[in-house]
N, C-alpha and C positions, 0 to 999 in steps of 0.2 A: 581446373576446368573438366567435367565430363565431355568427351569430345562424340560420341557416340549419340547418332540423329540429330547434330547440327549441320546444316548448311554451309559451306565452308569456300569462299572463292580463291582460289591462287595467283596472281597475276605473274606474267613471265613462267608461265606453268608448263609449258610445250619440252623443256630441257631442263637441266642439270639442277639446281638446288630448288629451283620451284616445281619440276617434275617428282621430286624426291618427297618434297614436302607432300604435295597430293598424295602418293601412293601412301607414305605414313600415314595420312588423313584417313583413306579408304582403311586401311588396315585396323584403323579405331572407328570403322564403322558409321565414318561421316559421310556425309553428301557431298560430293566436291563439284566445284565446276572451273577448270582453268580457262585460263584468259592469257592469250597471245596475240602477237601484230602478226605470224606469219598463220595465215587459215589453216593453210596445210599442214601445218605442222602442228596444230593446234588439236583439229581434226585426229590425225594420227594418234598422236599420245592420248588423247580422248578414249579411243577406241582402245588400245594396247591397256589401260590402268584401268579402266572401268570408270572412267570419269563421264559429266558433262563437259563439254568444250565451246568456246567463242572466241571468235577475232576480237581485238579491241585494242586500239593504238591509246595507250593513258598519258599521252601527251595533248592530248583531245579533251576536255573537260566534257563536252558534249557527247562523247564517244563514252567516256564512263559512266555518266548520267542515264543515258540510254542503257546501257549494259545491267548498270543496277538494277533498272525499270523491267530490263526483261526477264531477269532472274527469278526478280521478286515475282512478278506475276505467273512464271512458269514453275517455280519452283515452291516460293514462300519467303519469309524474309528473311535477310542474310544474317547469320548469326556471327560469322569470323568471315573477317577482310587480310588476305596476306599480300602486303603490296611488296611484292618480290623480283620485278622488271629491273634491270639495272645497266647499266654502259658502261664501258672503261674508255680511257683516251690517254694522250701522254702529253706532257708540257714539250711543244716542238725545239724550246729554247729556254727560257728562263721561266719562271712559274709565273708570270702574266702572257705568256705568247701564246695559249690557244684563242681561236677563235671565240666573238661572242658567240655566235652558232653554236659551239662545243658547249659552251659554259651553260650555254639556253638549255640545250637539250639535256645536259647532265640534272638540272635543276630542274626540269619539268618532269622527267621520269624520276630522279630520288626526292624529292619533295612535293612540288605540286600535284603528281599524280597524290600522294597521300592526303594531302589538303582538300582535292576535288571526291575525293572516295570517302573521307569523314563528311565533308559538309553534305553530300548526299544521303547518308546513311544514320548520323547523329540523331537530327530529330525524330526517328521513329526507334532506334535503340533507346535513348534516353525517354521516351513517352514508355516504353516496354521494360526497363528496367535493366538490360543486358544486353552487351557485345562485346567484341573482341577485333580491334586492330592488332596485329604483328606486322613487324614492318623488317625485311631482310636490309639492315645497314652492312657494316662492314666494322673491320677492326681498326681499318681506316678510319672511320670516322671518331675514333678515340683518340688514336695515336698518332695520325696523319701517315698517308701514301706518297713517298719520296716519286718524283716524275710525275703525277699526276695530281696537279692541285685543284682541278673541275671536280675530280670524282673525291678528295678528303674534305673538301668545302661542303659539299652539298649531303656528304654522307653525315656527316658534323650536324647538318642543319637538319636533317631526317631525323637525328637521335635527339634533337633539342623539341621537334614539332612532337615526336610519339611521348615525351616527359612531359608536354603541354595536354596531349591527350589525357594523360593519367592523375595529372595533379588536378586539372581542371574538372575532369568529369568521373573520376574514381565514385564519389560519392551517389554518380548517378546509376551505377552498377557496370562502368565503361572500364574494360579492360586494357591494358595496353604492353607490348612487349614488343625489343627489338632485339634483331640477331645479330652478333657484329665475331662474326668469323676471321679468323686470317687466311690462309690459303689454301683454295676448295678445288681439288680437279675437275673442273667445267670447264664449258666453252669459253669462256673467259679467259681462262688462261692457257687456251689452246689445247685441252683436253676433249676426244671426242668419248661418246660413253659406253665404247665397245674397246679405249684402253686399257692397256694393264697399267695400272696405277702403281708407283714406286713406293715401295716401304721408308716413309719418312714420317717421322713423328708430327712435325710442321705439317703435312698436306692430310686432308682430310679427302675422303670422295662423299657427294651428295647426298647421300643415305647416310653416312654420319653424324653430317648435319643434322639431317630431319629427325633422326632419333633424337637429338638433343633438342630439338625443338619443341617436338611432341613432350618430351619431358619436363621440360620449362612450360609449355602450355599448362599443362595439367598441373604444374604446380604455381600456376600465376605469378610467374617471374617477370620483372619487367626486362633485365638485363641479360639476356639468353648467351652463353658465352661455349659453341663448341671446343676452341681451343681455352681452355681454364687459364693459360698464361698468358694471354691477353687483358684477364683481370689484374693480374700481378704489375704488367706494363703500366695500366692506367692509375693505379694507386700512386706509382713512382712518379708517374709525370704529372700528377695533380700534387702530391707532396713537395717533390723541386724541381719544378720546372726548369730551371735554369740548366741543372744538369741531364735534363732528358733531352732537351733541346741542343746541347754540346754531344750528348752520345749518339743523338740521330745523325747529328754534322759530319760522322766522322765515317 
């Protein structure tokens, strides 16, 4: 896909992977709008990288709908929507011990925010015959994340919804991609933007991930794997589920 001149929106765009993707899109001459919950952070980042910015709570469908309307009125029809906002938690005890509130927040951010955005954007995109949804999921959605059941379950659901978009609307000209990285040196893992990143093959910088995303979008790949080994793990999981689970239990 040619990215130059496209209007692209990145949620969770004030820092980490979202910021890096926004910067990479700008380098490709896309017109980028970053969204984030924190208005000060989104304004600061937008000024720093040369993007437009707006505060938006993606757990609120009305906020997503209004933000899309505002962007469309100010800049034109949205070509690319990148759902990147995410949260992590932890299982306090057993796998079902996280509160309903934690589960609901993960569900709203990782799944429903994508549904709400698609609901608002698809009619116009289908009429136009083009549009692109990109979802920052996780290797956890393919493989599971030990110790964080809400994260794993909702990321798996996000991948499934992205597949539904691709299957149901590919013939309408709608593209869909999911990004499934493993470990990324972002604030979700406790890294700050100015930290020195350890030289470890399993730990990528947000910029590394963004480069893989841009390459994958240009090739219109459904599954974008910044850590290619994740693809091998996914094959093992599907080819021999019992062996995979026993290995994860160790």
